[in-house]
C-alpha atoms as one frame of an Amber mdcrd trajectory, in Angstrom:
protein
  -4.314  14.524  -3.282  -0.635  14.376  -3.989  -0.727  10.601  -4.548  -4.199
  10.114  -6.054  -6.798  12.840  -6.654 -10.181  11.889  -8.022 -13.584  13.448
  -8.492 -16.353  10.908  -7.946 -14.314   7.739  -7.561 -11.025   6.260  -8.592
 -11.652   2.556  -8.975 -10.011   0.134  -6.595  -6.714   1.054  -4.963  -5.073
  -2.307  -4.231  -1.459  -3.307  -3.501  -0.162   0.271  -3.711   2.462   2.269
  -1.851   1.555   5.944  -1.593   4.196   7.781   0.408   5.961  11.146   0.730
   3.352  13.176  -1.172   1.953  16.571  -0.276  -0.974  18.648  -1.479  -3.213
  21.439  -0.246  -5.985  19.258   1.200  -4.793  15.631   1.318  -1.355  14.304
   0.423  -2.227  10.626  -0.020  -5.604   9.739  -1.578  -8.292  12.377  -2.102
 -11.842  11.837  -3.345 -11.586   8.086  -3.783 -14.889   6.665  -2.619 -14.096
   3.119  -3.724 -12.140   0.427  -1.931  -8.577   0.821  -0.697  -6.834  -2.394
   0.385  -3.351  -3.858   0.854  -1.994  -0.321   0.514   0.658   1.656   2.399
  -0.337   5.277   3.094   2.549   6.879   5.001   4.414  10.212   5.228   1.828
  12.090   3.153   0.940  15.628   4.251  -1.337  16.974   5.483  -3.376  13.725
   5.644  -3.218  10.143   4.343  -6.715   9.996   2.799  -9.987  11.911   2.665
 -13.522  10.836   3.410 -14.797   7.765   1.645 -14.513   4.087   2.292 -12.131
   3.297   5.115  -9.083   1.402   3.859  -8.837  -2.250   4.915  -5.770  -4.436
   5.437  -3.520  -1.441   4.895  -0.667   0.325   6.687  -1.800   3.845   7.500
   0.098   6.494   9.393  -1.803   7.788  12.435  -3.859   4.591  12.753  -6.945
   5.647  10.842  -8.576   2.891   8.851 -10.863  -0.092   8.885 -10.527  -3.832
   9.403  -7.012  -5.270   9.433  -5.178  -1.938   9.290  -1.889  -1.319  11.066
  -0.195   1.992  11.811   3.434   1.033  12.388   6.312   2.338  10.272   6.371
   0.188   7.105  10.199  -0.093   7.199  11.165   0.763   3.647  14.630  -0.256
   2.403  15.762   3.244   1.328  12.934   5.743   0.773  15.324   8.678   0.311
  16.517   6.928  -2.849  13.009   5.816  -3.926  13.434   2.201  -2.758  10.076
   1.396  -1.143  10.626  -2.347  -0.860  10.017  -3.795   2.602  12.823  -4.747
   4.966  12.942  -7.968   6.951  10.782  -7.501  10.039   8.283  -5.116   8.442
   4.816  -5.668   9.874   3.436  -5.207   6.331   4.745  -8.660   5.369   1.956
 -11.270   5.114  -0.598  -8.814   6.568  -2.702  -8.045   3.483  -6.283  -9.124
   2.969  -6.560 -12.826   3.908  -9.294 -13.140   1.265  -7.085 -11.706  -1.498
  -7.935 -13.883  -4.492  -5.106 -16.295  -5.220  -6.342 -18.142  -8.278  -4.595
 -21.397  -9.237  -4.278 -20.657 -12.958  -3.682 -16.904 -12.690  -0.310 -15.474
 -11.772  -0.295 -12.216  -9.854   2.900 -10.176  -9.676   4.156  -7.130  -7.808
   5.789  -4.152  -9.524   9.146  -6.006  -9.655   7.667  -9.143 -11.190   7.730
 -11.090  -7.904   4.859 -13.516  -7.343   2.255 -12.175  -4.918   1.467 -14.010
  -1.693   4.792 -15.848  -1.559   4.356 -16.371   2.172   0.807 -17.635   1.766
  -0.786 -14.241   2.354  -0.310 -11.108   0.271   1.902  -8.328   1.656   0.709
  -4.765   2.161   2.159  -2.409  -0.452   3.388  -2.493  -4.029   6.277  -4.911
  -3.330   6.222  -8.488  -2.061   8.929  -9.549   0.360  11.525 -10.764  -0.233
  12.374  -8.990  -3.413  15.538 -10.634  -4.681  15.511  -8.703  -7.928  17.944
  -5.781  -8.346  16.611  -2.301  -7.608  16.964   0.411 -10.234  16.042   3.963
  -9.203
């Protein structure tokens, strides 16, 4: 896979954005037989993921996936300039796994250092919305 390629398992893929990758067999996630959740898999060619566990609570192009998955455009801020934060109105906001563990004494942050589950439920993807931190490409 262009995003993740594994032989025999890749661990958990959680709160990731895997987009605009290409590879011979699968552009997104290949050979990952473990769980995929709260992850955006979009614009990967030729496919988003290979056989294995169906992703859950994820945003997957072409609508393939398990429980809680959506297939609508994730609405990135500026993907042509590598800004994969979510815009206002993205259906990925507050649509992650409702059982995502929010522990009272453990802080969980996105890639920008934003607190996860700011709206009460975790967002799908690597960034939480809103991200009021500056973006550096």
